[in-house]
C-alpha positions in Angstrom: 38.0 18.3 -3.8 34.8 16.7 -5.0 32.3 18.9 -6.8 28.8 18.8 -5.2 26.2 18.0 -7.9 22.9 19.8 -7.9 19.5 18.1 -8.3 19.5 19.3 -11.9 22.8 17.5 -12.5 21.4 14.3 -11.1 18.3 14.6 -13.2 20.4 14.7 -16.4 22.7 11.8 -15.3 19.6 9.7 -14.5 18.1 10.3 -18.0 21.2 8.7 -19.6 21.0 5.5 -17.6 17.4 5.1 -16.4 14.3 4.8 -18.7 12.3 7.9 -18.1 15.0 9.2 -15.9 13.7 7.4 -12.8 12.9 4.1 -11.0 9.3 4.1 -12.2 8.1 4.9 -8.7 7.8 8.6 -8.0 8.4 12.0 -9.7 11.9 11.5 -11.4 12.7 15.2 -10.8 12.8 14.6 -7.1 16.1 13.3 -5.7 16.2 12.7 -2.0 19.6 13.0 -0.4 18.7 12.0 3.2 16.0 11.6 5.7 15.9 12.1 9.5 12.8 11.8 11.7 9.9 13.5 9.9 12.0 15.4 7.4 13.8 14.7 4.1 16.2 16.8 2.1 16.7 16.9 -1.7 20.1 17.2 -3.5 19.8 21.0 -3.4 19.3 20.9 0.3 15.6 21.9 0.3 13.9 20.5 3.4 10.5 18.9 3.5 8.1 17.3 6.0 7.8 13.8 4.6 4.3 12.5 3.9 5.4 10.0 1.3 7.5 8.1 3.9 8.9 5.7 1.4 5.3 5.0 0.2 4.4 3.9 3.7 7.2 1.9 5.4 8.7 4.7 7.5 5.8 5.0 9.9 8.2 5.7 12.8 10.1 8.2 10.7 13.6 8.0 9.2 16.5 6.7 11.2 14.5 5.8 14.3 17.2 5.2 16.9 15.9 1.8 18.1 15.5 0.4 14.6 19.0 1.7 13.7 20.4 0.0 16.8 18.8 -3.3 15.9 20.0 -3.1 12.3 23.6 -2.2 13.3 23.7 -5.1 15.7 22.6 -7.5 13.0 24.9 -6.2 10.1 28.2 -7.7 11.4 26.5 -11.0 11.9 25.5 -11.3 8.3 23.4 -9.5 5.7 21.8 -12.4 3.9 22.1 -16.2 3.9 19.5 -17.8 1.5 18.7 -20.0 4.5 16.5 -20.0 7.5 17.4 -17.6 10.3 16.0 -17.1 13.7 15.1 -13.4 13.4 12.8 -14.1 10.4 11.1 -16.9 12.4 10.6 -14.5 15.3 9.0 -12.0 12.9 6.8 -14.7 11.4 5.7 -15.7 15.0 4.8 -12.0 15.7 2.8 -11.7 12.4 0.9 -14.8 13.2 0.1 -13.5 16.6 -1.1 -10.2 15.4 -2.9 -10.9 12.1 -6.2 -12.8 12.5 -6.0 -14.8 9.2 -2.3 -15.8 9.7 -1.7 -19.4 10.7 1.6 -19.3 8.6 3.7 -16.9 6.7 5.8 -17.2 3.5 8.3 -14.3 2.8 9.0 -12.5 -0.4 10.8 -9.1 -1.0 8.0 -6.8 -2.1 4.3 -6.3 -1.8 3.8 -6.8 -5.5 5.5 -10.2 -5.2 3.2 -11.1 -2.3 0.1 -10.3 -4.3 1.3 -12.3 -7.3 1.9 -15.3 -5.2 -1.3 -14.9 -3.3 -3.2 -15.1 -6.5 -1.3 -18.1 -7.7 -1.8 -19.7 -4.2 -5.6 -19.3 -4.5 -5.5 -21.0 -7.9 -3.4 -23.9 -6.6 -5.8 -24.3 -3.6 -9.0 -24.2 -5.6 -8.0 -25.6 -9.0 -9.7 -22.6 -10.6 -8.3 -19.8 -12.8 -10.5 -16.7 -12.7 -9.9 -13.8 -10.4 -12.2 -11.0 -9.2 -10.5 -7.7 -8.9 -12.0 -4.2 -8.2 -11.5 -1.4 -10.7 -8.9 1.0 -9.4 -7.4 -1.5 -6.9 -3.6 -1.7 -6.8 -2.0 -5.1 -6.3 1.5 -4.7 -7.6 2.8 -5.2 -11.1 1.9 -8.8 -12.1 -0.2 -9.3 -15.2 -3.4 -9.8 -13.3 -2.8 -6.8 -11.1 -2.3 -4.6 -14.2 -5.9 -5.1 -15.3 -8.1 -2.1 -14.7 -5.8 -0.5 -12.2 -6.1 3.0 -13.6 -8.2 2.8 -16.8 -8.8 6.0 -18.7 -11.3 4.3 -20.9 -14.5 3.2 -19.1 -15.9 -0.1 -20.3 -18.8 -2.2 -19.0 -18.1 -4.5 -16.1 -16.8 -7.2 -15.8 -14.5 -6.5 -18.8 -10.8 -5.9 -17.9 -8.7 -3.1 -19.4 -4.9 -3.7 -19.4 -2.9 -0.9 -18.0 0.4 -2.1 -19.5 1.9 -3.4 -22.7 3.3 -6.8 -22.7 0.4 -8.6 -21.1 -1.0 -11.7 -23.0 -4.5 -11.3 -24.2 -5.3 -14.6 -22.4 -4.9 -12.8 -19.0 -7.8 -10.5 -19.8 -10.2 -13.5 -20.1 -9.2 -14.7 -16.6 -10.0 -11.4 -14.9 -13.5 -10.3 -13.8 -13.6 -6.6 -12.9 -16.1 -5.2 -10.4 -16.9 -1.7 -9.0 -15.8 -1.3 -5.4 -18.5 -0.8 -2.9 -21.3 -2.2 -5.1 -22.9 -5.1 -3.2 -25.6 -5.8 -5.8 -23.0 -6.1 -8.6 -20.7 -8.5 -6.8 -23.7 -10.7 -5.9 -24.8 -10.9 -9.5 -21.3 -11.4 -10.8 -20.7 -14.3 -8.5 -24.1 -15.8 -9.1 -23.0 -16.2 -12.8 -19.3 -17.0 -12.4 -18.7 -17.9 -8.8 -17.9 -21.6 -9.3 -15.1 -20.6 -11.7 -13.5 -18.0 -9.4 -10.3 -18.9 -7.5 -10.0 -15.6 -5.6 -11.4 -12.2 -4.8 -8.5 -9.8 -4.2 -9.3 -6.5 -2.5 -7.7 -3.7 -0.7 -9.9 -3.3 2.5 -9.3 0.5 2.0 -9.1 0.8 -1.8 -6.3 3.3 -2.3 -8.0 6.0 -0.2 -11.7 4.8 -0.5 -13.2 3.2 2.6 -15.5 0.3 2.3 -19.2 1.1 2.8 -20.6 -0.6 5.9 -21.1 -4.3 5.3 -19.2 -4.5 2.0 -16.2 -6.5 3.3 -18.5 -8.9 5.2 -20.5 -9.4 2.0 -17.3 -10.4 0.2 -16.5 -12.8 3.1 -20.0 -14.4 2.9 -20.0 -14.6 -0.9 -16.5 -16.2 -0.9 -17.7 -18.8 1.6 -20.8 -19.5 -0.5 -18.8 -20.3 -3.7 -15.7 -21.8 -2.2 -13.6 -18.7 -3.2 -10.4 -17.6 -1.5 -10.7 -14.1 -0.1 -7.5 -12.1 -0.3 -7.0 -8.9 1.6 -4.2 -6.8 0.2 -2.9 -5.3 3.4 0.5 -4.2 2.1 -0.6 -0.7 2.9 -3.1 -1.1 5.8 -1.2 -3.9 7.7 0.2 -2.6 11.0 -0.9 0.9 9.9 -4.7 0.9 10.5 -4.1 -1.0 13.8 -1.7 -3.6 15.0 -3.9 -6.3 13.5 -4.4 -4.3 10.3 -7.6 -3.5 8.5 -9.1 -7.0 9.2 -8.9 -6.1 12.9 -10.3 -2.6 12.4 -13.2 -3.7 10.2 -13.8 -7.1 11.9 -13.7 -9.2 8.8 -11.1 -12.0 8.4 -9.9 -13.0 5.0 -8.3 -16.4 4.0 -5.1 -14.8 2.9 -3.5 -11.4 3.6 -0.5 -9.9 1.8 1.8 -7.7 4.0 4.7 -5.4 3.2 6.1 -2.0 3.9 6.0 -1.7 7.7 6.9 -5.4 8.4 10.4 -4.7 6.9 11.0 -1.5 8.9 12.2 0.3 5.8 14.0 -2.7 4.2 12.7 -4.9 1.4 10.4 -7.5 3.0 6.9 -8.7 2.4 4.8 -11.7 3.2 1.8 -13.9 2.3 0.0 -14.8 5.5 -2.9 -17.2 5.6 -4.8 -20.3 6.7 -2.7 -23.3 7.2 -4.6 -25.5 4.7 -4.1 -23.0 2.0 -0.5 -22.2 2.9 0.3 -25.9 2.8 0.5 -25.6 -1.0 3.9 -24.0 -0.5 5.0 -27.4 1.0 5.6 -30.1 -1.6 5.7 -32.8 1.1 2.3 -31.8 2.3 0.4 -31.5 -0.9 2.4 -33.5 -3.5 4.1 -32.4 -6.7 0.9 -31.7 -8.7 -0.5 -29.2 -6.1 2.8 -27.7 -5.0 3.4 -24.0 -5.6 7.1 -23.4 -6.1 8.3 -20.1 -4.5 11.8 -19.0 -3.6 13.7 -15.7 -3.5 17.3 -14.7 -2.8 16.4 -12.2 -0.2 13.2 -13.8 1.2 13.3 -13.6 5.0 16.4 -11.4 5.0 17.7 -11.1 8.6 18.4 -7.3 8.4 14.9 -6.6 7.2 13.5 -9.0 9.8 15.2 -7.2 12.8 14.1 -3.8 11.4 10.6 -5.1 11.2 10.6 -6.7 14.6 11.8 -3.5 16.3 9.3 -1.4 14.3 6.5 -3.7 15.5 7.7 -3.6 19.0 7.5 0.2 19.0 4.0 0.1 17.5 2.8 -2.2 20.3 3.5 0.4 23.0 0.6 2.1 24.6 -0.9 5.0 22.7 1.0 4.7 19.5 -2.1 4.2 17.3 -4.0 6.8 19.1 -1.2 9.3 18.4 -1.0 8.3 14.8 -4.7 8.8 14.3 -4.6 12.1 16.2 -1.8 13.3 13.8 -3.9 12.3 10.8 -7.1 13.9 12.1 -5.1 17.1 12.8 -3.9 17.3 9.2 -7.3 16.5 7.9 -8.9 19.3 9.9 -6.2 21.8 8.8 -6.8 21.0 5.1 -10.6 21.2 5.6 -10.4 24.6 7.4 -8.1 26.0 4.7 -10.3 24.9 1.8 -13.6 25.8 3.6 -12.2 29.3 4.2 -11.8 29.7 0.4 -15.2 28.1 -0.4 -13.6 25.3 -2.3 -15.7 22.1 -2.8 -13.8 19.0 -1.7 -14.0 15.7 0.1 -11.3 14.4 2.4 -11.4 10.7 1.7 -9.8 7.8 3.6 -8.7 7.1 7.2 -6.7 9.3 9.5 -3.7 7.0 9.0 -4.0 7.4 5.2 -6.1 10.0 3.3 -6.3 12.4 0.4 -8.3 15.4 -0.7 -10.6 14.9 -3.7 -12.0 18.0 -5.4 -15.6 17.1 -6.0 -19.1 17.8 -4.6 -20.2 14.2 -4.9 -19.7 11.1 -2.7 -16.6 9.0 -3.3 -17.5 5.3 -3.4 -15.3 3.9 -6.2 -12.6 4.5 -8.8 -14.9 6.3 -11.2 -15.9 8.8 -8.6 -12.3 9.8 -8.1 -11.6 9.7 -11.8 -14.5 12.1 -12.4 -13.3 14.6 -9.9 -11.3 17.8 -10.7 -7.9 16.2 -11.1 -6.4 19.4 -12.5 -7.3 21.2 -9.3 -5.8 18.4 -7.3 -2.6 18.5 -9.2 -2.3 22.3 -8.6 -3.1 21.9 -4.9 -0.4 19.2 -4.4 2.2 21.2 -6.4 1.7 24.1 -4.1 2.0 21.9 -1.0 5.3 20.6 -2.4 6.5 24.1 -3.0 5.8 24.9 0.6 7.6 22.0 2.1 5.2 19.1 2.2 6.7 16.1 0.4 3.9 13.8 -0.7 2.6 11.7 -3.6 -0.2 13.1 -5.9 -2.8 10.7 -4.5 -2.0 10.0 -0.8 -1.0 11.6 2.5 0.8 9.2 4.9 1.0 10.7 8.4 3.8 9.3 10.6 4.5 9.0 14.3 7.5 11.3 13.9 5.6 14.5 13.2 6.4 17.5 15.5 4.7 20.8 16.4 7.0 22.6 14.0 5.8 20.2 11.2 2.2 21.0 11.9 2.8 24.7 11.8 4.5 24.3 8.4 1.6 22.2 7.1 -1.0 24.6 8.2 0.7 27.4 6.3 1.1 25.1 3.3 -2.5 24.1 3.2 -3.6 27.8 3.5 -1.3 28.8 0.6 -2.5 25.8 -1.5 -6.1 26.7 -0.9 -5.5 30.3 -1.9 -3.8 29.2 -5.1 -6.8 27.1 -6.0 -9.2 29.9 -5.3 -7.3 32.2 -7.6 -7.3 29.8 -10.6 
């Protein structure tokens, strides 16, 4: 008879074979055994309502029956081919239909890969090297993206601060860092450097911070003025904010968008989607050897991921899905606000009903430094109590899903109230 291992056992085993005891993604002391619908269970059998949802992909919940049926139908036909397949073409057609900037699509396996190639694509298209990135913006793990992602040392803009060892010093010189939501600064920065800039890469909603009115349109206008490629990182917001993503919701069309998470339906799949003349640089026959961007990947366009994404997107197209998702998010936001207001705790609920977080501050939240200057110790305590009371979430985001039930909301209301009481007592 096999001995069932506890979560503590798995933590010790992981320490022996994994640096830091984990995969580098989430709290290495949390081992999830299984998920179903809106719930997950750890290796000790503790049950949670899941607001991490795989860092965003499981918008329909775990094990959605229609997605499972599509995957199980595909599996006997082949799991990967390293060749074109019809399902991935169908998915590309649907992405191009839904996303305003998408004339064509190139697949990769992760959002970080998509961002890396989008930056390289902008350089291939423009013949320029410099990249504008916003402090606190997350664009994966490439060297450029690891500049001023989460700096603890504040320097003058546009200097870049590396967030990782192993990045060549030369990368720092290529990066221009700007504060999010500061129109005057971006105008002045591009007035000085615009003719050397290949791309502006931005999350339309930066982590949880919404753009101020007109800011994204300003980026569009400035990019056009200087011949810069505007990249929207929609790995998170794509097919979450609306079916057409943040560019549909905010009414601003970039030149390139990066997509991931939801388009794979829980499987590893991501994409670069953009204007045909820019995407042509992936085609050697179209642009010639000197301007060709080489890109290939063993699992790019994987048929299992493609069918999962197609079915997920089919479900999202049904009437009322986004209204329901936003209603779920607003209900959670209102619960949190009521619990904190009842205890007289200063806070801001920042983001969008489809993706938000609570920031403990009295000030406005417009950029990374506003979040950095908030009461992060209070936030850590608040989130720890939520976790103890059955809400599984990251320290910096709450992802509502379409799988939430009335029972889930009842659990969350009690958890928010207990977390607010814990904060009030410290």
